[in-house]
N, C-alpha and C positions, 0 to 999 in steps of 0.2 A: 406406649407404642415404641417399638424399637425397629430400626432399619435392619433388615436381614442381610447377611453377607452371602446368601446362597447364590450359586451361579445363575446367571440370567442369559436368556437366548437373544441373539441379535435379530431385530426385525428385518423384514424385506426392505432393501434399500433401492433408491432410484438410481438411474444411470449416472455414473460418475460420483456417486455418494460414498463417503467413507466415514467410519466411526472414529471420532477423536477421543471422546470420553464416554464411559458408561458406568453405571452403578445403581445400587438400590437407593431409593429415596422416598420422598413424599411430596405432595403438591396440594394446593387449593387454589381455586379460581375466583373466590369472593372472600372478602375480609372476614365475614362472619361464619363461613362454612368450616367444616372440620377438615383435618388433614386426611388425605387418601394415600395409602401405600402404593408405590409404583416403581417401575424400572425406568430409569432416566438415561437418555442417550443424547449426546451432542455429536453431530456430524458436520461436515463441511457445508451442509445445506440447510439443516434443520435442527431444532430441539424437539425430541420426541418423548412423550410421556406414555408409557405402556402399562397396562394391567393384564398380566398373562400374555396372550398372543394378540390382544386387541390394542390398537393405537388409540388412546383416549384423547391425545392432543398432539398436533404436529404444527410447529411454528417455524416458518421460514426465517433464517437468520437475517434476510434482507428486510423483514418486517419489524424487527426489534428497534425500538426508538429510545428506550432508557433502560438503565441497569443500576440497581441499588442494592445495598446490603442493609437489611432491617432486622431488628430483634423482635421476634414474636413468640407468643406462648406456644410451645410445642410439647405435648403431653403434660408434664407437671412443672416445667420450668421454661424460662425464655431461652431461645436459641437463635443464632444468626441464620437468616434466610436470604435467598436471592429473590429480589422483587424485579420482575421483568414486565416492561410495558411493550406492547406490540400492536400493530394495526392488522386488521383482517382484510384480506383481498375481497371479501364478499361485500362489506358495507363501509369500509374505510374508517370505521370507528376504532378508537383505541381501547385495548383490553389489557388486563393485568393478571399475572399469576405469581404465586409465591412458591419457591422451590427449596427443598432441603435435600442435600446430597452429602455423601462422604467426600472429604477433601473439597469443601466449599470454596476455599480460596483459589484453588486451581481451576475450578469451574468458572469462577468469576473472571479470572484473567483470560482464560481461553475464549469465553463468550465475548468479552470486551475486545479481544484481538480480532475476532471474526466479524464483529458487527459495528462497533462504534469507534474503533481506533482509526484515526485519519493521519496518514503519513505524508508530509510535504517536505520540501527542501529546508524550510525554516526549522522544523523539528529535528531533522537530521543534523543540521548545523549546530543546534543547541547541544545535542548529544556529542557530536564530533569534537567540539572544542574542549571537552573534558577527557578525551582519549589520547593515548600516545599515537605515534605515527602509524603503527601496525593496526591498531584498532580503527583509526580513521580510514585507512586504506580498505579494510574489510567492509566497514559500514558504507562507504561511498560506492564500492564495487557492487554491493548487494542493492543499493538504491538504484543504480543504473541497470543492473541485470536481473534483479528480483530474486534470483536463486543461484546457487553454485555448490558443487561438490567440495568436500573438504580438501581434496588434493589440489583443486584449483585455487582455493584460498591460501593453502600452504605455499603454493608456487608464487602467488601474488605478493606475499610478504617475505618470501625467501625463508620460511620457517624451517627449523631443523627437523621437525616431525609434526605429525597431525595433532599430537597432544598439546603442542604449543598453541595451535589455533583454538582448540577446544577450551583451554584455560583462558585465553583472551576473551572468547565469547561469553563463557559462563561466569567468569569472575570479574570481568571488567565491562564489556559492552552491555550485556543485558542488565546487570545491576544499576549502571548509570542510566540506561534507558528507562528502567522502572522508576527511578527518582524523577526523571524529566517527563516521561509520557504516561506514567501510571502502571506500566506493565512491560515485561520484556518484549522486544520487537524482532528478535531473531529466533527462529525455531527450526529444529531438525525434523524433517518429515521423511518417513520411509517411502512414501509414494504420494504425489500430489499432482493434480492437473494444472498445467499452466493456462490461466484464463485467456492469455493473448494468442497462444498457438494451438491450444487443445491437446498438447502433448502431455503424456504422463511422465513426470520427472521422478526418478528414483533416488533415494538416499542422498538428499541434498539439504543444505541450509537455505532458509527462505526469510525474506523480509516480510513481516506480517503487516496487516492493516490494509486499509484502502488507500492506494497511492493517488495523490493529487498532483499530477505533473502538469503545471500550468503551461509549460513551454510546448507540450504536445497537443494542446487543445486549440480549437479554432477561435480563441479569444484574443489573439494578438492583433493589436492595431497595425494596419498595413495600408499605406497609400503610395501610389506610383504616379509621378507627374512628368509630363513632357514639357521641358523648359527650353525648347528650341534646339540649342546645340548639345544639350545633355539630358539624361534621364535622372530624375531625383526620386530616390526610394526612401521612405520614412517608415520605420517599423519599431514597435515597442519590444524591448527586451528587459530582462530582470537579472540582477545579481551577477552581471558579467562586466568585465572591463574591456576596453578597446583591444588590448593585447590578447584577450581570450578568443577573439573572432577572426575568422578567415573567410575569404570570398573566392568563388569560382564562377567564371562566365563561359558559357558555351553558346555562341551565337546570341539568341534572344532569351536564354535561360540564365537566371542568377541563382546561385546556391550560397546560402549564408550558413556558416557552421560555428557553433560554440564548442570549444575544446576544454572548457573549465571542468575540473573534476566535480561531479555532483550536479552539474548543469549542462551536460552535453546534449546537444540537439542539432538537427539539420533541417533547414527549410529551403525548399526550392520553389520558384515561381517564374512565370513567363513575363518578359518585358515587352512593351509594345513594338520595339524595334531592336535590331541587332546593336549591341553595345560593345565597347572596348574596355578591357581591364587596365590597360596602360593609362597612367595619369589619372587614375580614379582618386576620389577624395572620400574620406570617411570621418564622421564626427559622432560622438556619443555624449549626450547631455540629458540628465534627469530621466534615465531609462528610455530615451528616444534615440534610436540609431538612424543617422542620415548618411546615405550613400549617393555619390554623384558619379555617373558614368557617361563618358563621351559617346555619342552616336557614331557608329561606323561610317554611315553615309556622310555625316557632317565632316568627319576627318578627311574622307576622300575628296569632298568638294573643296575643302579649305586648302588642300595641297595642289589643286589644279590651277 
């Protein structure tokens, strides 16, 4: 059995779906079954296995739970195959398929990037400490902005030309990321939908993987206490120093900002009464930020 290199036709795609990889291949869905020749497609939404014009199997990338490389008998010798575990939306059971494709290593990396790669600040820091200042600036910028055109990255590091940026990404950032994370984490995409805005972004570099930005989730411990003459705010923060933080007060609204590269965030919330920024106190211990703000009315009463 030989995988043919004949041209294959792209199947009908869903809204916002784009083909990332395609090629001739083979698959089987039980360990004892034989291999079936098929056209294989990886999109930003699914893995599709086609025979002719018929879709034999379509797996949402969100349903993939494990990815392995296994050596199995293929025709007359053992060959590396991709072993994919996934859950079906119909019955929530876990299923498995084996896949043979041309350029298997590239398929493994791309599927991993789309499905199982988790990106958080800790991982970015582990990669960043092995980079020079230009590589760190590019990596942290893409962590905060998720994507950027090459001219913006060149401007960021004051590069002499675009090739300087490309060499940094391809020969330094991605090889180090592959050692640390198991795969490259920066990818050039001709067109990709920004999941946050729904905007179609053209010809840009993207930070791949599922971003886990703890600071932007509703997981932060936050308590506000009325202590008579002042308001006490206690909130949980991570990986910042006191010097990274700034406060803004507008009547009864408090805005706390972190300006640390890689950990920039802004959080605004209402206080029970109007407070004054002057003579405020701020403490940071064991990831707990304490802010003390004098009440406006208490200051007025104390002056009378």
